[in-house]
C-alpha positions in Angstrom: 13.5 -2.9 6.5 13.4 1.1 6.2 14.8 2.6 9.0 15.5 6.1 10.3 18.8 6.4 8.7 17.1 5.4 5.0 17.3 7.6 2.0 19.2 10.8 1.5 16.8 13.6 2.9 17.8 15.9 6.0 16.4 14.9 9.2 14.3 17.5 11.2 15.7 17.5 14.9 14.7 18.3 18.5 18.0 19.3 20.6 17.8 19.1 24.1 20.6 19.6 26.4 22.6 16.2 26.1 20.1 14.4 23.7 18.1 14.8 20.6 14.5 13.6 19.2 13.9 12.9 15.7 11.0 15.1 14.2 11.1 14.0 10.5 13.2 11.1 10.0 16.3 11.4 7.8 19.7 10.2 7.2 21.7 13.6 8.2 21.5 17.2 9.4 23.1 20.6 8.3 26.2 22.0 10.4 24.3 25.7 10.8 28.0 27.0 10.4 29.7 25.2 7.8 26.9 23.7 5.8 28.1 20.4 6.2 26.4 17.5 6.0 26.3 15.6 9.1 25.3 12.3 9.0 23.2 11.3 12.3 25.5 8.2 13.7 28.3 10.9 13.7 25.7 13.3 15.3 27.8 14.3 18.4 27.6 18.8 18.8 24.6 20.6 18.8 22.7 23.9 20.7 19.2 23.5 22.3 19.0 26.7 22.9 20.2 27.9 19.3 18.1 24.6 17.9 21.9 24.2 15.6 24.1 21.2 14.8 27.6 21.5 14.5 30.1 19.6 12.4 32.8 18.6 15.2 34.0 20.4 18.5 35.6 23.4 17.1 33.1 24.7 15.1 30.4 24.1 17.9 32.8 26.4 20.3 33.5 29.1 17.8 29.6 29.5 17.2 29.2 29.5 21.1 31.8 32.5 21.4 30.6 34.4 17.9 27.2 34.3 19.7 28.3 35.7 23.2 27.5 32.3 24.9 30.0 33.4 27.7 28.8 30.6 30.3 30.4 27.1 30.9 
């Protein structure tokens, strides 16, 4: 039985505040800052406004400040 995590292709995701929707099934997304692959089961950090995924909280915070997002 195939699942949305089968294969080695990149998933296409629509990010929302606190959730996301898988548009095209795949196993991973790519970190917008580092280029690292993030398995969907490990995806925890993203920005709904910029539609970007991040590999960890430090990278997400750095991107947040680099982009000029000063609100909490």
